[in-house]
N, C-alpha and C positions, 0 to 999 in steps of 0.2 A: 462611721455612721452605723447606727443600730440596724441589725438585720441585713447588712450589706451582702454577706456571703449567701444568704437566702435568696436574694435577688439576682446575684451574679451567676448562679448556676445555670439558669436557662440561657443567659447571654453567652456563657462559655460554650454551651452546646451549639448555639447558633454560630459562634465564631469557628468552631471546629467544622461544622457543616459548610460554612462559607469557604474555609480553607480547602476542604475536600473538594467542593465544587470548583473552586478556582484552580486547584491542582489538576483536576480532571480536565477542565477546559484548556489549560495551558499545555498539559501533556498531550491531550487529544489533538490540539492545534498543531503542535510540533510533529506528532506522529503522522497525522493526516498530510501535513505539508511535506514531510520527509518521504512518505510512501508515494504521495502524488508525484513528487520530483523523481522518485525512483522509477515509477511506472512510465512517466513521460520520457525519462532518459532511456528506459528499456525499449519503449516503442520507437524512439528516435534512432537508437543504436540498431535495432532490428531493421528499421527502414534503411539506414545507412549501409548495413551489411548486405541486405537483400538487393538494393538497387544500385549500390556503388562498389563495395568491396568484392562481393562474390562475382558480379559481372566483370570487374576489372581482373580478378583472378582468372575467370573463364577466358577473357581476352588474351591474357598473358599465356595461359596454357594453350590456347588455340594457336598463338604465334609459335609456341614451342612445337606444337603438332605440325604446323606448316613446315618447320625446319627439320623435324625428326621423322615424322610419319608421312607427310605429304611428298617427301622426296621420292619414295618408291612409286607413287602415282605418276610423278613427273618422269621418272625413268621408264616406266611402262609405256607412257605416252610417247616418249621419244622412240622406244623400240617399235611401237606399233606404226609409226610414221617413217621409220628408217627405210630409205630407198634400197639399201643392200638387201634387207630382209625381204622386202616385197619383190624385188627383182629375182631373188633366189627362188622364192615360192612360185612366181609366175613362170620362171624358166624351167620348172618341173622338178625342183628339189633333187637334182641329180647328185650333187656331191654333199652328203650329209656332214662331212667333216667341216665344211665351211660354216654352217649354221652352229655347229657345236663349238667351234673356235670363237665364233661371234658371241655366243651366250656366255662362254667362259670369260671373255674379255670384259663383257658388261658386268659380270659377277665380281671380278677382281677389282675393276675400276671403281665401282660404287659400293663395294663391301656388303653385298647382299648375301643372304643365306643360300638362295637358289635363284636361277633364271631359267625360263622355259619358253617353248613355243610348241603349239599343237596345230597341226595342219588340218584344215577342213577337208582337203582333197584326200589325203592318205590316212588321216586320223592318227598319225604317229606323234607321240609325245617326246619332243626333244628337250634335253636340259644340258647343263654345262659339262656333265660327266659322260654324256652320250645319249643314245636312245633309251628312254625309260620303259615305254610300253606303247601299245595302241589303245586308244580310248574307244569304248563302246557304250551304246546307250543303255545297255542292261546292267552295267557295272555301277553300283552306288557311289563308288569313289570317283567316277567320272561325271556324276550328275551336274557338277559345277559347270562343265564345259557346255553341255547341251542347254543348261539354264541360261548361260551367258548369251548364247546365240539368239534367244528369244526376247531378252529384255530390251527396252527401248534405249537405255543408256549405253555409252561406249565402253564402260568398264564397271566392275563390281569388286568389292572387297569381301573376302570370306575367310573364315578360320577353319582349317582342315589339317589332318595329319599329312606330313610330307613323306611320301614313300621313298624319296631319294635320300632322306636324312633320318632313317630309322623311325619313321612315323612321328617325328617331333611335331608338336602343335605349332602351326605356322600361319602367319597372316599373309594371304596371297592377294596381290593386286592383279586381276585378270583383265586384260585390255584386248578389245577387238582389233583385228587387222583387216584392212580393206585394200583391194587393188586400186589402180588408178582410175578405174571406172566406178568405184564405189561398191563393188561386190565383196561380200564377206569371204575371206580366204583363210581365217584361222584366228588363234588367240595367243597372245604373248604376255609376259609379265615377270614380276619378281616376287620374292617372298622374304618375310622377316619372321624370326622365331618369336613366339608369344612371350617367352621368358625375357627376351631383349626389350620388348615393348613394355612388359610389366616393370622392368627396371626403370624405364623412362617415367612410367606413371608414379613409381615410388619416389623418383627424384622430384617430380612435381609436388607430390604430397608433402615431402619433407621441406621443400622450398616454400610452399604456401600454407603449410599447416592446415590442410583441408583433406577430406576424403574425396577421391576422384575415381570415377569409373565410367564405362561406356555401355550403352544399351542400343540394340537395333530398333527398327521400327515396330517390332512386335513386343518390345519391352524386355527382351532377353538380354541378360548381362553378357556382353562380349568380352570385355577386358576390365580388370580391376587390379588395384595394387595390394600390397600386403595389409593385413588387418581387415580385409573385407570378408564377411562370413562366406565360407565355401558352400553352404547349403542354400544360399540365395541365388537362384538362377534367373529370376524374373522380377521386375518391379512389383508385380502383384504379390510377391512373397515378402516384401519389406513392410513390416508393421507400420501403419500410418500412411504409407505411400500407395497401398493397394487401391484406395478410393481415388487417389490423385493421379494414378497411372494414365487413365484416358486423357486427362487434361495435359499431362506432360508430353504425351505422344501425339497430340493434335496441334501443338503450338511450336513455333520455331524457338521461342524463348519463354521461360517461366521464372517467376519469383515467388517462392512458396515457403510456408512455415508449417511444420507438422510435428506431431508428438510420437515418440517411440519409447516404450518401457518407462513412461513417466517423465522422460526428458524431452526438451524442445530442440528441434533442429531447423536450420535455415538452409534453403536449397535454391540453387540457380541451375537451370538447364538450358542448353542451346543445341540446336540442330546443326550438324556438320555435313553439309551436302556432299562434300567430296567422299566421305565415308558412308553416307546415309546412316550415320549413327547419331545418338544423342550423348552429348558430354554432360555428365552430372557432377556438380561441385557442391559438396555438403560440408556444413560446419555445425558442431554442437553449440547451441546458444549459450550454455553455461560458461563455456570457455571465454566468450566475448564479454560475459556479464561479470567476470571476476572482479574487475576494478569497480564496477558500479555497486556490486554487493558489498565490497569492502567499504566503499563510500557510504552506503546505506548504514552499515554497522557503526561506522565512525559518527555519522549524523545522529543515530539513535543514542549513542553514548553521550554525545554533546547535548542532545535533547534532554537526557536524564540529568546531566549536570546543570544545565540552564534551568530546567524545571525546578530542581532542588534549590538552586540559588534564588530563583524568583519567589518560590514559596517561603524560603527563609526570610528574605527581605520583606516580602509581603506580610509575613507573620509579625515581624518586628514593627513594621509601619502600621498594620491593622490594629495590633495590640495597643499601640500608643493612641492612634486616632479613634479607635473604637471605645477606648476608655473615656476619651474626651467626649465622643459622640453619645455614649451611653449616659454620661452625666448630663449632657445637654438635653437628651431625649427623655430621661427618666427623672431628673431632679428639677425642682422648682428653682428658677434662677435667683429669686430673692432670698428665700429661706434655706435653700440647699437641702430640702427634704424631698421625699418622693412626690412626683406629681400624679395626676389622675391616670395617665397612661401607664405609669409604672405600677400603680395600685392594681390595675386589671391583671397585669402579668403576675404579680405577687399573689394575688387572690386566687388565680387559677392553680398556681403551684401549691398554695395552702390547701385548697380543696382536695387535691390528690392525696396529700398527707392525711387529711381529715377522714376521707373515705377508706384509706388504708389502715389507719390506727384508731379511728373512732374517737378522736380527741375533741373536746369542746373548745370553742373560742367565742369571743364576744366582740362587738363593734361599738365604738363610742364616736358619736358625731359631735363636733364642737363648733360653735359659732360665736364670734365676739359680738357683744351687745353694743348697739349704737356706734358701730365703727364708722359709719358715714359721717357722723358728727365730727369725729376726730379728723377725718380727711378734709371736711369742709372748713373747720375752724383753724386747725393747725397746719394743714397742707398734707400732700401725699407723702412727702419725705418723712414727716412725723408718723403717718399711718404705716409706712414701711417699717419704721423702727419698732412700732408696736407689734407688728406681725413677727418680726425676727425675735423680739423679746419674748413673745408668747411661745414661740417654738422652743426657745432655750429653756423656758420654765417647764413646758410639757415633757421635754426630753429627759429632764432630771428625774421625773416620776416614772419613766418607762423602763422596761427590761430590754436587753439586747434582742430578744426574740420578738418584741412587739414592733408593729409597723406604724409609722407616722407619715401621713400624707396630707398635702395641701389640696383640698378638694376644689377650691376656687374662691377667689376673693378673700374674705376673712373666715372661711369655713375650712375645718380640718377633720380628718377621719383617722381614728386609731383602731388598729386590729390587735386584740389581746389574745395571743395564742395560749391554749391550755388554760383558759380562764372562764369560770362559770359566771352566770349573770350577777350573783350577789357580790362576788369579788370585783367584777367589772364595775358595779355601781359604787362600791367603796373607793376604788381607784379614781373613778370619774369625779366623785365628790371631792376627793383630795386635790385633784387637778383644779377643779372649779374654785375651791377656797384659796389655793396657792396663787392662782391667777389674780383673784380679787385682792389678795394681800400683798402682791408684788407689782407695784406700778412701774411703768417703763421710764427709765431715766431719760431726761431730755434737757437741753441747755436752758430752755425757758422755764423749767420746772417739771417734776415728774408727771407722767400722764397716767392717771388711774383708768382701769378698764375692768370689765367683768365678762363672763362668758356663760352661755346656756349650753346644756349638754343633753344628748339623747343616747340611751344605752339599750342594746338588745343582744340576744344570744342566738347563735346559729342553731337552726332546728334541722336535725339530720334527716327527719322524715319528710318535712314539707319544703324546705329550701332547696333550690336547684342551682342557683347562681347568685352572683353578687347583688343583682337587682332586688331580689326578695328581701335580704337582710338589710341592705341599705335603705330600702323603702321604709322598713319598720323603724330603723334608727332615725331616719329623716322625720317620720311622723312624731316620734318621741321628742325630737328637737323642736319641731313645730309647736307641740304641746307646751314645751318649756318656754318658748317665746310667748305663746298666748297666755301662759300662767304667770307672767310678770317678769321673765328673764332672770338671769343669774341663779338658775336652779337646774337640777338634774332630774330627768324623767326616764323611767324604765318602761319599755314596751316589749314584753316577752314575744 
C-alpha cells in the first residue's frame, strides 16, 4: 500500500510504548509479589524465632542450668538444713576439725571448687582446707556476709574473688543457716569458678548457635561466653538495647527485635528467680534469613526469565494481532485504503514534517457523481464494485508518498505531499478524466461513472489543523457539484 511506512511509524512507537508498559507492569507485579512474599516470610520467620525458637532455646538452656548451675544451690540448701552442721554450731563449735572434715567431704562428693561456713556467733570463716579468716563488717571482702543477713531471701548468688583459691573469680551460692527455733546462726554454701561456668555457656552457645549471657537486676553483665565484647558491662552499653534495658529488667520474659551496627537481632529474655538473673538469648536475624534471601534471589532470577519470556511471546503475539488490528482500525474494509481515523493520524505526522521542513502539500477531495443512482438501480454490490474500481484507478495516478483515504460513502481524500496547487490541479484533472474514461466492468455491462473534485493547498501561515484545509477542499468540491459535476475546482 502506498505510504504504508509513513503510517506505520507512529504505530511502531505505540507498540514499543505498549511493550515497555507491559514489561514494566509484569516485572513490577513479579517484583512486588516476590518482595511482598519475602517480607511476609521475613515477618513470619521473625515471629517464629521470637515466640518459638528462642523461647525453646531458652527453655532448653534453663533445663541445662537446672542440671549444671542449680545443683550448687541444691547443695547449699542441703548444707543449710543439715542437722550435723546445725547441731555442731548449737553445741558451741568446740571441735573445728569436725566442720572442716564435713566441708571437705561435701566438696569432694559434689566436685565443687570450694565449700564454706561462716559462724554468726564467732564470725569465723571455715572452708574445706581449714579456718580461712574472721569476717568483719569493715572489710569490703566480707560485705557479702553482712548483706546476706539483711536480705529477705534465704540465699543469694554473687561473683567474688575466692581468697582460698588465689582470688580466682568464683560464683558463690551463700545460704542462710537457722537453728531449730528459726534464729539465724550463720551462712554456708559452695562455689564454682567463673571459668567453669563460662565453659558451660560456651557449650550452650555452640549447641544452639546463639549468643548467651546473664545480667543481674541492675542490668550488669554477670556471665557471658566467648565472643561477647569485654567492654560491655551493662545492658545500657549495648547499642540498640540501651533504650530497651528498662523493659527487659521489668518483665519476666521479653520477645524483642533491635538493630545494632546496621544489623537486626532477635532477642528472648527470661528471669531466673533462683539466681535473680536474667538469661539473654540473642540471634542475628541475617543468619536465619539466609535461606529466605537465597529464595528471594532465585525468585528474582525466575522473575527476570519469566518476564523476558512473557515479553517475547507478547511481542510475537502483539505484532501479529496488532498488524491485523491496525488494518481493521485504519483501513477501509471494502476498498482496503486508509479510513478517516487513519487519515487524522497520518495528517498529524505530515504536519510535523511540514513545520520542520516547510514543504508544500495539497489536498484533493473526490466525490462520485450520482452514486446513489447506481446503488438504487443496480444494487449495493454493483456500487461496491464501482468504489473498488475507482480506488484502483486513482491509485495508478498517485505516488508512493501520496495518501489516499476513503472519507465516507463515495467520497475520497488525497493528500499530495510536496505538491503545489497548480501541480495538484493538473493531477486532479488527470484523475477526473481517467475515471470518466474507465467504466467499471460488470457482468450485466460496464458501469460508467464520473467524479467531481475540489483542490486546495496548505497555507503555512493561516492553516492550523486538518479542518481548515479540508473545509476549503470541501467547499471547492461543493462548487464543482453546483457547477454541473464532473469538473475540478480550485480553492486557494
